[in-house]
SEDOKOL-492307 format. One record per atom (N, C-alpha, C): atom name; x, y, z; residue in one letter. Coordinates in steps of 0.2 Angstrom, whole numbers, plus 5000, padded with zeros to 4 digits. Layout:
BEGIN
<papa site="CA" u="X" v="Y" w="Z" code="a"/>
...
// end
This chain:
BEGIN
<papa site="N" u="5629" v="5532" w="5455" code="m"/>
<papa site="CA" u="5631" v="5537" w="5460" code="m"/>
<papa site="C" u="5626" v="5543" w="5460" code="m"/>
<papa site="N" u="5624" v="5546" w="5454" code="i"/>
<papa site="CA" u="5620" v="5551" w="5454" code="i"/>
<papa site="C" u="5613" v="5549" w="5457" code="i"/>
<papa site="N" u="5611" v="5543" w="5455" code="l"/>
<papa site="CA" u="5604" v="5541" w="5458" code="l"/>
<papa site="C" u="5604" v="5540" w="5465" code="l"/>
<papa site="N" u="5609" v="5538" w="5468" code="i"/>
<papa site="CA" u="5610" v="5538" w="5476" code="i"/>
<papa site="C" u="5609" v="5545" w="5479" code="i"/>
<papa site="N" u="5613" v="5549" w="5476" code="w"/>
<papa site="CA" u="5612" v="5556" w="5478" code="w"/>
<papa site="C" u="5605" v="5559" w="5478" code="w"/>
<papa site="N" u="5602" v="5558" w="5472" code="y"/>
<papa site="CA" u="5595" v="5560" w="5471" code="y"/>
<papa site="C" u="5590" v="5557" w="5476" code="y"/>
<papa site="N" u="5591" v="5551" w="5477" code="l"/>
<papa site="CA" u="5587" v="5547" w="5482" code="l"/>
<papa site="C" u="5588" v="5550" w="5489" code="l"/>
<papa site="N" u="5594" v="5552" w="5491" code="g"/>
<papa site="CA" u="5596" v="5554" w="5497" code="g"/>
<papa site="C" u="5593" v="5561" w="5498" code="g"/>
<papa site="N" u="5593" v="5565" w="5493" code="l"/>
<papa site="CA" u="5590" v="5572" w="5493" code="l"/>
<papa site="C" u="5583" v="5572" w="5494" code="l"/>
<papa site="N" u="5579" v="5567" w="5491" code="v"/>
<papa site="CA" u="5572" v="5566" w="5491" code="v"/>
<papa site="C" u="5570" v="5564" w="5498" code="v"/>
<papa site="N" u="5574" v="5559" w="5501" code="l"/>
<papa site="CA" u="5572" v="5557" w="5508" code="l"/>
<papa site="C" u="5574" v="5563" w="5513" code="l"/>
<papa site="N" u="5579" v="5566" w="5512" code="a"/>
<papa site="CA" u="5580" v="5572" w="5516" code="a"/>
<papa site="C" u="5575" v="5577" w="5516" code="a"/>
<papa site="N" u="5573" v="5579" w="5510" code="s"/>
<papa site="CA" u="5567" v="5584" w="5509" code="s"/>
<papa site="C" u="5561" v="5581" w="5512" code="s"/>
<papa site="N" u="5559" v="5575" w="5512" code="w"/>
<papa site="CA" u="5553" v="5572" w="5515" code="w"/>
<papa site="C" u="5554" v="5572" w="5522" code="w"/>
<papa site="N" u="5560" v="5571" w="5525" code="a"/>
<papa site="CA" u="5560" v="5571" w="5532" code="a"/>
<papa site="C" u="5560" v="5578" w="5535" code="a"/>
<papa site="N" u="5562" v="5583" w="5531" code="i"/>
<papa site="CA" u="5562" v="5590" w="5533" code="i"/>
<papa site="C" u="5555" v="5592" w="5533" code="i"/>
<papa site="N" u="5551" v="5591" w="5528" code="m"/>
<papa site="CA" u="5544" v="5593" w="5527" code="m"/>
<papa site="C" u="5540" v="5589" w="5532" code="m"/>
<papa site="N" u="5541" v="5583" w="5533" code="g"/>
<papa site="CA" u="5537" v="5579" w="5539" code="g"/>
<papa site="C" u="5538" v="5582" w="5545" code="g"/>
<papa site="N" u="5545" v="5584" w="5547" code="f"/>
<papa site="CA" u="5546" v="5587" w="5553" code="f"/>
<papa site="C" u="5543" v="5594" w="5554" code="f"/>
<papa site="N" u="5543" v="5598" w="5549" code="i"/>
<papa site="CA" u="5540" v="5604" w="5549" code="i"/>
<papa site="C" u="5532" v="5604" w="5550" code="i"/>
<papa site="N" u="5529" v="5599" w="5547" code="l"/>
<papa site="CA" u="5522" v="5598" w="5547" code="l"/>
<papa site="C" u="5520" v="5595" w="5554" code="l"/>
<papa site="N" u="5525" v="5591" w="5557" code="f"/>
<papa site="CA" u="5523" v="5588" w="5564" code="f"/>
<papa site="C" u="5524" v="5594" w="5569" code="f"/>
<papa site="N" u="5529" v="5598" w="5568" code="k"/>
<papa site="CA" u="5530" v="5603" w="5573" code="k"/>
<papa site="C" u="5524" v="5608" w="5573" code="k"/>
<papa site="N" u="5522" v="5610" w="5567" code="t"/>
<papa site="CA" u="5516" v="5615" w="5566" code="t"/>
<papa site="C" u="5510" v="5612" w="5569" code="t"/>
<papa site="N" u="5509" v="5605" w="5568" code="d"/>
<papa site="CA" u="5503" v="5602" w="5570" code="d"/>
<papa site="C" u="5503" v="5602" w="5578" code="d"/>
<papa site="N" u="5509" v="5601" w="5581" code="v"/>
<papa site="CA" u="5509" v="5601" w="5588" code="v"/>
<papa site="C" u="5508" v="5608" w="5591" code="v"/>
<papa site="N" u="5511" v="5613" w="5587" code="i"/>
<papa site="CA" u="5509" v="5620" w="5590" code="i"/>
<papa site="C" u="5502" v="5622" w="5589" code="i"/>
<papa site="N" u="5499" v="5619" w="5584" code="n"/>
<papa site="CA" u="5492" v="5621" w="5583" code="n"/>
<papa site="C" u="5487" v="5617" w="5588" code="n"/>
<papa site="N" u="5490" v="5612" w="5590" code="e"/>
<papa site="CA" u="5486" v="5608" w="5596" code="e"/>
<papa site="C" u="5486" v="5611" w="5602" code="e"/>
<papa site="N" u="5492" v="5615" w="5604" code="d"/>
<papa site="CA" u="5492" v="5618" w="5610" code="d"/>
<papa site="C" u="5487" v="5623" w="5612" code="d"/>
// end
């Protein structure tokens, strides 16, 4: 159970970081 929670948090943080990097990249391109 704990392992599943850990993997979920890792994936969520990866998604958030990727989203932020993607948004900043788009803003810089403008």
